[in-house]
C-alpha positions as CSV (number, residue, x, y, z in Angstrom):
1,M,92.3,82.6,27.4
2,S,91.5,79.2,28.3
3,N,92.5,76.1,26.4
4,E,89.1,75.6,25.6
5,A,88.3,78.8,24.1
6,Q,91.7,78.8,22.1
7,T,90.9,75.4,20.6
8,H,87.2,76.8,19.7
9,Q,89.0,79.9,18.2
10,E,91.1,77.9,16.0
11,K,88.4,75.7,14.7
12,I,86.5,78.8,13.8
13,I,89.2,80.5,11.9
14,E,89.9,77.4,10.4
15,Q,86.3,76.8,8.9
16,F,85.7,80.2,8.2
17,S,88.8,80.6,6.1
18,Q,87.5,78.0,4.2
19,Q,84.2,79.1,3.6
20,A,85.1,82.7,3.2
21,V,84.1,82.4,-0.3
22,P,81.4,79.9,-0.9
23,F,79.7,81.4,2.4
24,T,78.6,84.3,0.1
25,Q,77.3,81.8,-2.7
26,V,74.6,80.4,-0.7
27,P,71.5,82.4,-1.5
28,G,69.7,82.3,1.6
29,H,72.4,84.0,3.2
30,H,71.5,87.2,1.4
31,D,67.9,87.0,2.4
32,A,66.0,89.1,5.3
33,M,68.0,92.2,5.1
34,Q,65.4,94.4,5.0
35,I,64.1,92.9,8.4
36,L,67.0,93.5,9.9
37,L,67.2,97.2,8.7
38,E,63.7,97.8,9.9
39,L,63.6,96.3,13.2
40,S,67.1,98.0,13.8
41,G,65.7,101.6,12.7
42,T,68.9,102.6,11.2
43,G,69.3,106.0,9.9
44,A,71.9,108.3,8.6
45,E,73.0,109.4,12.0
46,D,74.0,105.9,13.4
47,E,77.5,104.6,13.9
48,V,77.1,100.8,13.7
49,L,79.1,98.0,14.8
50,D,78.8,94.6,12.8
51,V,80.1,91.7,15.3
52,A,81.4,88.5,13.5
53,C,80.7,90.5,10.4
54,G,82.0,87.7,8.0
55,P,82.3,88.7,4.4
56,G,80.2,92.0,4.8
57,M,77.1,91.2,3.4
58,V,75.3,92.7,6.3
59,A,77.8,95.7,7.0
60,C,77.5,96.6,3.1
61,E,73.8,97.0,3.6
62,F,73.9,99.0,6.6
63,A,76.3,101.2,5.2
64,K,73.8,102.4,2.5
65,R,71.8,104.0,5.3
66,A,73.9,104.5,8.2
67,Q,76.9,107.1,8.9
68,H,79.4,104.8,9.4
69,V,79.7,100.7,9.6
70,T,82.5,98.9,11.4
71,G,82.9,95.5,10.8
72,V,84.8,92.9,13.2
73,D,85.7,89.4,12.6
74,I,88.3,86.9,14.1
75,T,88.8,85.3,10.7
76,P,91.4,87.3,8.2
77,A,90.1,85.6,5.3
78,M,86.2,86.8,6.1
79,I,87.5,90.5,6.5
80,E,89.4,90.2,3.1
81,Q,86.3,89.3,1.5
82,A,84.5,92.0,3.1
83,R,86.8,94.5,1.8
84,L,86.5,93.2,-1.5
85,R,82.6,93.6,-1.5
86,Q,83.2,97.3,-0.1
87,E,84.9,98.3,-3.2
88,E,82.8,96.2,-5.3
89,Q,79.8,98.2,-3.9
90,R,81.8,101.6,-4.1
91,L,81.1,102.3,-0.3
92,S,83.4,104.6,1.6
93,N,81.9,104.5,4.9
94,L,83.1,101.4,6.2
95,S,86.3,99.8,8.1
96,W,87.2,96.3,9.2
97,E,89.3,94.8,11.8
98,V,90.3,91.7,12.9
99,G,89.2,90.9,16.2
100,N,87.2,88.9,18.8
101,A,83.5,89.2,20.0
102,V,84.4,88.5,23.5
103,P,85.8,90.8,24.4
104,L,85.5,93.4,22.0
105,A,88.3,95.8,21.4
106,Y,86.2,99.2,22.0
107,P,85.7,101.5,24.6
108,D,82.5,101.7,26.4
109,N,79.4,103.5,24.7
110,S,80.9,103.7,21.5
111,F,78.5,102.9,18.8
112,S,74.6,103.7,18.2
113,L,73.8,100.4,17.1
114,V,75.5,97.1,17.4
115,L,74.5,93.9,15.8
116,T,75.4,90.6,15.0
117,R,74.0,88.1,12.5
118,Y,74.5,84.0,12.8
119,S,77.0,84.2,14.9
120,F,75.9,83.2,18.2
121,H,75.7,79.2,17.6
122,H,79.3,79.3,17.2
123,L,80.0,81.1,20.8
124,L,81.1,79.1,24.0
125,D,79.5,81.9,25.7
126,P,76.4,83.8,23.9
127,Q,75.7,85.5,27.0
128,A,78.9,87.3,27.3
129,A,78.8,88.2,23.9
130,L,75.8,89.9,24.3
131,F,77.0,91.7,27.3
132,E,80.2,93.0,25.3
133,M,77.7,94.2,22.7
134,I,75.9,96.5,25.3
135,R,78.4,97.6,26.8
136,V,80.3,99.3,23.7
137,C,76.6,100.5,22.8
138,R,75.6,104.0,23.6
139,P,73.1,104.7,25.9
140,G,69.6,104.8,24.0
141,G,71.3,102.9,21.2
142,T,70.2,99.6,20.0
143,V,71.6,96.3,20.1
144,M,70.6,93.5,17.6
145,V,70.9,89.5,17.2
146,A,69.8,87.4,14.7
147,D,70.3,83.9,14.8
148,V,68.8,80.6,14.7
149,A,66.2,79.7,17.2
150,M,65.1,76.1,17.5
151,P,62.1,74.3,19.3
152,A,63.5,72.7,22.4
153,A,62.6,69.6,21.5
154,K,64.7,69.3,17.8
155,S,67.2,71.5,19.5
156,A,69.9,68.6,20.2
157,A,69.1,66.9,16.7
158,Y,69.7,70.1,15.1
159,D,72.8,70.9,17.0
160,H,73.8,67.2,16.0
161,L,73.4,67.9,11.9
162,E,75.4,71.4,12.3
163,L,78.1,69.8,14.0
164,I,78.6,67.4,11.4
165,R,78.5,69.9,9.0
166,D,80.7,72.6,10.6
167,P,82.9,71.7,13.4
168,S,83.1,75.3,14.7
169,H,79.2,74.8,15.7
170,T,78.4,75.0,19.3
171,H,74.5,75.3,20.3
172,A,71.6,76.9,18.4
173,L,69.6,78.4,21.0
174,T,66.5,77.3,21.8
175,D,63.4,79.8,21.3
176,A,63.1,79.9,25.3
177,E,66.7,80.3,25.5
178,F,67.1,83.1,23.3
179,E,64.0,84.9,24.9
180,L,65.5,84.7,28.5
181,L,68.6,85.9,26.9
182,F,67.1,89.2,26.2
183,Q,65.0,89.4,29.2
184,R,68.1,89.2,31.2
185,S,69.9,91.5,29.2
186,G,68.7,94.6,30.8
187,L,67.8,96.1,27.6
188,A,64.4,98.1,27.3
189,D,61.7,98.1,24.5
190,C,62.7,94.6,23.8
191,R,61.2,93.2,20.4
192,R,61.3,90.2,18.1
193,S,61.0,89.2,14.6
194,A,61.6,85.9,12.6
195,Y,61.9,84.8,9.3
196,G,63.1,81.4,7.8
197,V,66.2,80.8,5.3
198,D,65.7,78.4,2.6
199,I,68.9,76.1,1.5
200,E,69.2,73.8,-0.8
201,L,71.2,70.7,0.4
202,E,73.9,70.3,-1.9
203,T,74.6,74.0,-2.2
204,Q,75.2,74.4,1.4
205,I,77.3,70.9,1.4
206,K,79.5,72.7,-1.2
207,A,80.0,75.4,0.7
208,S,80.9,73.6,3.9
209,F,84.0,71.8,5.1
210,P,83.0,68.4,7.3
211,K,85.2,65.8,7.7
212,P,86.0,63.3,5.1
213,G,82.7,61.3,4.7
214,D,80.6,63.5,6.8
215,D,79.0,65.3,3.7
216,Q,77.3,61.9,2.9
217,V,76.2,61.6,6.6
218,M,74.7,65.0,6.5
219,R,73.2,63.9,3.0
220,E,71.6,61.1,4.6
221,M,70.4,62.7,7.5
222,V,68.4,65.6,6.2
223,T,67.2,63.3,3.1
224,A,65.4,61.0,5.7
225,D,64.0,63.8,7.5
226,V,61.8,64.9,4.7
227,G,58.5,64.3,5.9
228,V,59.6,63.8,9.7
229,D,61.0,66.9,10.8
230,S,62.9,65.8,13.7
231,L,65.7,68.5,12.8
232,G,63.4,71.5,12.8
233,I,64.1,72.3,9.5
234,N,61.1,71.2,7.4
235,A,63.3,69.3,5.0
236,R,61.4,68.6,1.7
237,E,62.0,67.8,-2.1
238,E,61.3,70.6,-4.4
239,A,62.1,70.0,-8.5
240,G,64.1,66.8,-7.7
241,Q,66.3,68.9,-4.9
242,I,66.2,68.9,-1.0
243,V,65.5,72.0,0.3
244,Y,65.4,72.8,4.0
245,T,64.5,76.2,6.1
246,V,66.3,77.3,8.8
247,P,64.6,79.7,11.7
248,I,65.8,82.4,12.4
249,A,64.9,84.7,15.4
250,V,65.7,88.5,15.5
251,Y,65.8,90.5,18.6
252,A,66.4,94.1,19.3
253,G,66.5,96.2,22.0
254,R,67.5,99.5,23.4
255,K,70.5,100.2,25.9
256,R,68.8,102.3,29.4
């Protein structure tokens, strides 16, 4: 592993060890599960891999339909939370592992569905991560990615905001970059869906761990963007609170 990759991995583990509990307390992170389930076509025979599974919210929902779900995440504290969630929901068909997205520690053709949600904007090489997901997916199986997708004109401003909030952020793919990633993937029958995650600013700040003073910088940036939308998140005031919407794209394709 290169020094850059090692340093970035340490940033992710540091950030998400702190966020392991607060992450689940942001209401928007529970949204749109039905979209993911429907686009993936998950059924009772599926063996699923959830890459960068975090605290297990997606994995546990998919386990209610699939034969078995494996969740893998680089942050041990997130895997701890995932196990607790599994216990709370009394689900028996899940297993959890601490591990990397690149490379994935599984043989070729291991799973019928491989998915990830909200991870690509933390990765140094999303294309390598997608190819790893495809490698461990069985022929005829489905690979699905859900993540932030920004208009190109607003991408740099959004990245700047997110880097202040979370130093493990790398780059939110633009709509065109996301589309191209799947065009070049070799996957067949690619399909797309989209939704927005509504987030209340103060709740998000409390769930984040920026550098000292950067919470106020973020607060001022988002508040100043109300009615302007240079950040691409439609910041607005609702009932005395600042709320914004993060645009999410979902792509799924079949492995040939």
